N, C-alpha and C positions, 0 to 999 in steps of 0.2 A: 224887323225888330232890331233895335240897336243892342250892342253888346252890354252897355251899361244898364239897359232896362232888364235884360236877362239876369245880370248879376244882382240887381236890386230885387228882382222877384225871388231869386235863389236865397238871398239873405232874409227876405220876408218869410219864406217857407221855413227856413231854419229857425227863425225867431219864434214861429208858432209851434214847430215840431218839438223843440227842446223841452219846454215845460210839460208837454203832453207825454213825452217819453219818460221824463223824470217822475211824473205822477204815476205812470203805469209801473215803472220799476219799484217805486215805493209801495204801491199797492200789492205788487207781487211779493215783495219781501215780507210785508205784514201778513199776507195770506199764508205764505209758507210757514211763518213763525206761529201763527195762531191756529191754522186749520190742520196742517200735517203734524205739527208738534215738534218739528225740528227747530230748536231755538237757535242753534249756531251750526255752521258748517265746519268741518275739520279741514285744516290746511294740509294738503298732501305734501308740500315741501317740508313743513315743520314735522309732520309725522315720519317722513323718511330720514331727514337729516338731523332733526332736533333743533334747528336754527329757525329764527323768525325770518320770513321773507318780507318784501317791501309792503305787501298787502295784508299781512297778518294783523288782525284786529279791525279790518275794514268793515266786516259784517257787524261786529259789536258797535263800532263807531256809527254806522248807518242807523242801527236801531236806536242808539242814543240820540242822534240828530232828529230822528222821527219823533222822539219823545220831547225834544227841545232842550236836551241836556248837552250843551256844547263842551263843558269842561270834561265830562266823562268821555265824550267822543274824542277829544284831544288827548286824553289819557291813553285810549286804546291805540290810536295811530295818528300822531301829529302831522305827518306828511300828507296823509289822506285829507285832513281838515284844511291844510294849506292849499292842496290841489282843488278842493271844493271851492274855497274862497277865490282862487285864481280863475276857475271856470265861471264863477258868478261875475267876476270882473270882466272877463272876455265876453260873456253874454250881455252884460250891461253896455259894453262898447258896441256890440252888434245892434242892440236896440237903439242906441244913440245914432248909429250909422243909418238907420232907417228914417230918421227925422231930420238929420242935418246933412246938407249937401255941401261939398262933395263928400260922399260917405266913404270913399276908398281910404282916406287917411285914418279912419277910425277902426278899420278892420285889421286885425293883427295877423301877420303872416309869419310863419316860423321858417327860418333859414337853417342851414346846416350847423352854424355856430350855436344857435339856440337849442337845437336838438342835442348837440354834444353836451351842453351845459346841463340840460335836463337829465340826460343819461348819467352824467357824473353825480348829480345830486341824488338820483335814485340809487345808484351803486353805493355811494358813501352812506346814505341813510340805512341801507340794508346791512352794511358792515357795522356801522356804529351801534345800531340797535341790538346787536348780539354781544356787545362788550358788557362786562359786569357793571361798570359805572352807569351806563344807560339803564340797565335793568334795575339797579339800586334806586334810580331816580323815579322811573315810571312803573315799576312792578312791586 
């Protein structure tokens, strides 16, 4: 078996597995909310420090997205919604890579510079969302 065939099969398995995992996660969130009665989870970082972490509001945003309310989801955590859109873009590139050859140019690879940029964005968002001007806009 050629290496490119193995990579193609791995990409195909990933393209099938991602929607299944997302559907299972959405079903689990809805089951927890409706059956157990826990509407929202408490953020341990916010409970201990009093500050919002990078993922505070992600559960609210997920439930809003499952209802189809994108504006409310963006209100709860804008970076989360941007990340969801980015992941959808990457997934669409993966799907395109399965149908167009050579598919390697459509697969996104993250180098160390990109990882540093993502870490800086996450850190900056965490700091900015705890300033009073951000809270005046979004809360």
